[in-house]
LOLUM-914182 format. One record per residue (C-alpha): residue number from 1; residue in three letters; x, y, z. Coordinates in steps of 0.2 Angstrom, whole numbers. Example, Ala and Ser with C-alpha at 12.3 -4.5 7.8 and 13.67 -1.06 7.14 Angstrom:
residues 2
{1,'ALA',{62,-22,39}}
{2,'SER',{68,-5,36}}
//
This chain:
residues 322
{1,'MET',{537,814,723}}
{2,'ALA',{536,796,728}}
{3,'ARG',{519,786,727}}
{4,'ILE',{514,776,740}}
{5,'GLU',{503,761,736}}
{6,'PRO',{497,748,746}}
{7,'VAL',{502,729,742}}
{8,'SER',{489,723,730}}
{9,'ALA',{489,711,714}}
{10,'ALA',{486,728,705}}
{11,'ALA',{502,737,715}}
{12,'ILE',{514,722,712}}
{13,'ALA',{511,725,693}}
{14,'HIS',{511,741,693}}
{15,'ALA',{529,741,702}}
{16,'ALA',{535,728,689}}
{17,'ASP',{531,739,673}}
{18,'VAL',{541,751,681}}
{19,'ILE',{557,743,683}}
{20,'ARG',{554,737,665}}
{21,'ALA',{555,754,661}}
{22,'GLY',{571,756,670}}
{23,'GLN',{567,765,685}}
{24,'VAL',{566,762,704}}
{25,'VAL',{555,755,717}}
{26,'ALA',{554,752,735}}
{27,'PHE',{547,736,740}}
{28,'PRO',{546,725,758}}
{29,'THR',{557,710,760}}
{30,'GLU',{558,701,778}}
{31,'THR',{574,709,781}}
{32,'VAL',{572,729,778}}
{33,'TYR',{562,740,763}}
{34,'GLY',{574,737,746}}
{35,'LEU',{575,749,735}}
{36,'GLY',{575,739,717}}
{37,'ALA',{578,739,699}}
{38,'ASP',{583,729,684}}
{39,'ALA',{599,721,689}}
{40,'THR',{602,720,669}}
{41,'ASN',{600,738,666}}
{42,'GLY',{615,747,667}}
{43,'ARG',{606,764,666}}
{44,'ALA',{593,756,678}}
{45,'VAL',{607,749,690}}
{46,'ALA',{614,770,690}}
{47,'ALA',{598,777,695}}
{48,'ILE',{599,767,713}}
{49,'TYR',{617,773,716}}
{50,'GLU',{609,792,712}}
{51,'ALA',{593,789,721}}
{52,'LYS',{604,784,738}}
{53,'GLY',{619,794,735}}
{54,'ARG',{629,775,736}}
{55,'PRO',{646,775,732}}
{56,'SER',{648,765,716}}
{57,'PHE',{661,754,724}}
{58,'ASN',{649,744,735}}
{59,'PRO',{642,729,726}}
{60,'LEU',{623,727,727}}
{61,'ILE',{615,711,732}}
{62,'ALA',{606,702,715}}
{63,'HIS',{586,696,722}}
{64,'VAL',{579,681,715}}
{65,'ALA',{564,669,714}}
{66,'SER',{570,654,714}}
{67,'LEU',{585,643,716}}
{68,'ALA',{586,639,695}}
{69,'ALA',{586,656,694}}
{70,'ALA',{602,658,705}}
{71,'GLU',{613,646,695}}
{72,'ALA',{610,655,678}}
{73,'LEU',{619,671,686}}
{74,'VAL',{631,662,697}}
{75,'GLU',{640,644,700}}
{76,'PHE',{637,636,714}}
{77,'ASP',{650,626,726}}
{78,'PRO',{644,613,738}}
{79,'ILE',{646,621,754}}
{80,'SER',{635,636,747}}
{81,'ARG',{624,623,737}}
{82,'ARG',{618,616,755}}
{83,'LEU',{617,632,762}}
{84,'ALA',{604,640,751}}
{85,'GLU',{597,624,750}}
{86,'ALA',{594,625,770}}
{87,'PHE',{590,643,770}}
{88,'TRP',{582,649,755}}
{89,'PRO',{569,657,753}}
{90,'GLY',{577,669,767}}
{91,'PRO',{588,682,775}}
{92,'LEU',{606,674,770}}
{93,'THR',{614,681,755}}
{94,'LEU',{628,671,746}}
{95,'VAL',{642,679,738}}
{96,'LEU',{647,668,722}}
{97,'PRO',{655,667,704}}
{98,'MET',{647,673,691}}
{99,'GLN',{642,662,676}}
{100,'PRO',{651,665,661}}
{101,'ASP',{638,673,651}}
{102,'CYS',{630,680,668}}
{103,'PRO',{618,696,661}}
{104,'ILE',{622,705,678}}
{105,'SER',{627,724,673}}
{106,'SER',{643,726,680}}
{107,'LEU',{640,742,689}}
{108,'ALA',{629,731,701}}
{109,'THR',{644,720,705}}
{110,'ALA',{654,736,707}}
{111,'GLY',{668,726,692}}
{112,'LEU',{670,712,703}}
{113,'ASP',{670,694,696}}
{114,'THR',{657,688,710}}
{115,'LEU',{640,692,712}}
{116,'ALA',{631,693,730}}
{117,'VAL',{615,683,726}}
{118,'ARG',{599,681,738}}
{119,'LEU',{581,674,737}}
{120,'PRO',{570,682,749}}
{121,'ALA',{557,674,758}}
{122,'HIS',{545,689,756}}
{123,'PRO',{532,684,747}}
{124,'VAL',{528,703,738}}
{125,'ALA',{548,702,734}}
{126,'ARG',{544,687,728}}
{127,'ASP',{529,692,717}}
{128,'LEU',{538,708,711}}
{129,'ILE',{555,697,703}}
{130,'VAL',{543,686,696}}
{131,'ALA',{532,700,689}}
{132,'ALA',{545,710,683}}
{133,'GLY',{555,695,674}}
{134,'VAL',{572,699,679}}
{135,'PRO',{584,700,694}}
{136,'ILE',{582,713,705}}
{137,'VAL',{596,721,714}}
{138,'ALA',{590,731,729}}
{139,'PRO',{599,739,743}}
{140,'SER',{591,745,759}}
{141,'ALA',{579,759,754}}
{142,'ASN',{585,773,761}}
{143,'VAL',{602,787,758}}
{144,'SER',{617,779,761}}
{145,'GLY',{624,776,777}}
{146,'HIS',{609,781,784}}
{147,'VAL',{599,772,797}}
{148,'SER',{590,756,786}}
{149,'PRO',{570,756,783}}
{150,'THR',{558,743,790}}
{151,'SER',{540,753,786}}
{152,'ALA',{537,764,769}}
{153,'SER',{535,779,782}}
{154,'HIS',{555,778,781}}
{155,'VAL',{557,775,765}}
{156,'PHE',{548,791,761}}
{157,'GLY',{556,800,773}}
{158,'ASP',{574,796,764}}
{159,'LEU',{570,796,747}}
{160,'ALA',{552,803,743}}
{161,'ARG',{559,818,731}}
{162,'ARG',{572,804,724}}
{163,'ILE',{560,789,717}}
{164,'PRO',{543,788,710}}
{165,'LEU',{536,772,720}}
{166,'ILE',{535,763,737}}
{167,'LEU',{525,748,740}}
{168,'ASP',{518,749,758}}
{169,'GLY',{517,730,765}}
{170,'GLY',{519,736,781}}
{171,'HIS',{532,734,793}}
{172,'THR',{548,721,792}}
{173,'GLU',{549,706,801}}
{174,'VAL',{567,705,803}}
{175,'GLY',{573,719,805}}
{176,'VAL',{590,720,802}}
{177,'GLU',{599,717,784}}
{178,'SER',{601,698,777}}
{179,'THR',{618,687,782}}
{180,'ILE',{631,689,768}}
{181,'VAL',{643,671,766}}
{182,'GLN',{656,667,753}}
{183,'VAL',{666,649,752}}
{184,'ARG',{683,651,747}}
{185,'GLU',{693,638,746}}
{186,'GLY',{682,625,756}}
{187,'THR',{678,635,770}}
{188,'ALA',{665,647,775}}
{189,'HIS',{668,666,777}}
{190,'LEU',{654,678,784}}
{191,'LEU',{655,694,778}}
{192,'ARG',{641,702,787}}
{193,'PRO',{629,696,801}}
{194,'GLY',{614,698,799}}
{195,'GLY',{596,689,799}}
{196,'LEU',{601,672,801}}
{197,'ALA',{613,670,815}}
{198,'SER',{628,660,814}}
{199,'GLU',{624,646,825}}
{200,'GLU',{612,641,812}}
{201,'LEU',{624,641,798}}
{202,'GLU',{637,631,806}}
{203,'ALA',{624,620,811}}
{204,'VAL',{623,616,793}}
{205,'ILE',{640,618,787}}
{206,'GLY',{646,605,801}}
{207,'ALA',{660,619,804}}
{208,'PRO',{665,636,814}}
{209,'LEU',{664,651,801}}
{210,'GLN',{678,661,798}}
{211,'ARG',{675,682,802}}
{212,'ALA',{681,692,788}}
{213,'GLU',{696,703,791}}
{214,'ALA',{693,722,788}}
{215,'GLY',{698,724,769}}
{216,'ASP',{701,739,759}}
{217,'PRO',{686,751,765}}
{218,'THR',{689,759,747}}
{219,'ALA',{682,739,738}}
{220,'PRO',{672,732,750}}
{221,'ILE',{667,714,741}}
{222,'ALA',{650,713,750}}
{223,'PRO',{639,727,757}}
{224,'GLY',{637,730,771}}
{225,'MET',{656,731,774}}
{226,'LEU',{660,749,777}}
{227,'LEU',{665,756,792}}
{228,'SER',{653,770,793}}
{229,'HIS',{636,765,789}}
{230,'TYR',{617,763,797}}
{231,'ALA',{622,779,804}}
{232,'PRO',{608,792,814}}
{233,'LYS',{611,809,816}}
{234,'ALA',{615,809,833}}
{235,'ARG',{632,802,842}}
{236,'VAL',{630,784,847}}
{237,'ARG',{637,777,861}}
{238,'LEU',{640,758,865}}
{239,'HIS',{642,746,879}}
{240,'ALA',{632,761,889}}
{241,'ARG',{633,760,909}}
{242,'ALA',{626,775,914}}
{243,'VAL',{615,789,904}}
{244,'ASP',{623,805,901}}
{245,'PRO',{613,823,901}}
{246,'GLY',{603,824,885}}
{247,'GLU',{605,806,877}}
{248,'VAL',{591,794,873}}
{249,'LEU',{594,776,881}}
{250,'LEU',{592,762,871}}
{251,'ALA',{590,748,881}}
{252,'PHE',{586,731,882}}
{253,'GLY',{581,716,895}}
{254,'PRO',{572,719,910}}
{255,'ARG',{586,733,919}}
{256,'HIS',{590,749,913}}
{257,'VAL',{604,756,918}}
{258,'PRO',{609,771,928}}
{259,'GLY',{602,788,924}}
{260,'ASP',{588,780,913}}
{261,'ALA',{577,792,925}}
{262,'ASP',{583,809,920}}
{263,'ALA',{587,802,900}}
{264,'ALA',{578,812,887}}
{265,'GLY',{570,796,881}}
{266,'VAL',{571,777,883}}
{267,'PHE',{566,765,869}}
{268,'ASN',{568,747,874}}
{269,'LEU',{573,735,859}}
{270,'SER',{564,722,869}}
{271,'PRO',{560,720,887}}
{272,'THR',{564,703,890}}
{273,'GLY',{577,703,881}}
{274,'ASP',{572,693,866}}
{275,'LEU',{587,694,852}}
{276,'ARG',{573,693,837}}
{277,'GLU',{563,705,843}}
{278,'ALA',{579,718,846}}
{279,'ALA',{582,716,826}}
{280,'ALA',{567,720,823}}
{281,'ASN',{564,735,834}}
{282,'LEU',{584,741,830}}
{283,'PHE',{581,753,817}}
{284,'ARG',{564,759,818}}
{285,'MET',{568,763,836}}
{286,'LEU',{584,771,831}}
{287,'ARG',{575,783,820}}
{288,'GLU',{563,787,832}}
{289,'ALA',{578,793,845}}
{290,'ASP',{588,803,831}}
{291,'ALA',{571,812,829}}
{292,'LEU',{572,819,846}}
{293,'ALA',{581,835,851}}
{294,'ILE',{597,825,859}}
{295,'THR',{615,824,860}}
{296,'GLY',{617,807,861}}
{297,'ILE',{611,788,862}}
{298,'ALA',{617,777,874}}
{299,'VAL',{615,760,870}}
{300,'ALA',{614,746,885}}
{301,'PRO',{627,731,884}}
{302,'ILE',{619,716,871}}
{303,'PRO',{625,699,871}}
{304,'PRO',{637,693,856}}
{305,'HIS',{626,677,852}}
{306,'ASP',{612,675,839}}
{307,'LEU',{607,688,832}}
{308,'GLY',{614,698,845}}
{309,'GLU',{630,697,833}}
{310,'ALA',{619,706,820}}
{311,'ILE',{614,720,832}}
{312,'LEU',{631,724,838}}
{313,'ASP',{639,724,819}}
{314,'ARG',{625,737,814}}
{315,'LEU',{627,748,831}}
{316,'GLU',{648,745,830}}
{317,'ARG',{645,753,810}}
{318,'ALA',{631,767,818}}
{319,'ALA',{645,772,830}}
{320,'ALA',{659,774,821}}
{321,'PRO',{669,788,814}}
{322,'ARG',{661,798,800}}
//
């Protein structure tokens, strides 16, 4: 059974020991809770896939504590370096060519010649990486395909019998995973919208981001690209203009939709229509709605700009056929 330890210097030191011993640890980042292991240890990386039930063709993100540490793993092009300098530490992941002597396990990269890398903003995440002394691969700390965790209790509910340790740092701030970008032939491609808005990235790049085209579902080039993902047990219905009997309403903004008075429950992502608040609440409210005896989750319309792009991406994958 997993042990939950409140964040402290001693708890972080203990977690670092667990990681160096080749085991896995759940810990908070600013986006969601991650399930971390030594990125250079193939057996430890395999333990992540086993604990999550994650397909091994789905690559992982290597988390580092500094830009210099990232440079030891990957080769930066000018645009990617500009983005890293502007937004690291923070919720941005860059997919870059690996250095010839990159020590990251090939299992973590799913055999690709590129590596997804991120410098997290959460101090616990960075302190853990420094204490462990190795880059840490850390997908979301949940059963593969389920709603991502934004609290230690979410992690415990999914993985209590599969992992030894959970660092409890409270609720995460951003609430959705990092934005993933890859630069190819001088053009920046958005592989996954996330906690950093596309508009902010485009302002630094000085050009529009290209949206990734759907690729081979059995060979994603970055995490979060599977069609069905982030899914609750209940059916999810998007852009709902009315609530059907037995459905929970996932509302947004001050106005609800017809039928909300008879809904099995109402969860408002942001009563004021704040997309950052909505992103922070998304996964928690999906989990809370799914815990009710319901036939489905009706999601009110959400604007597609700013973090609405990431929210809609997660909801569309949650609503995809399974």
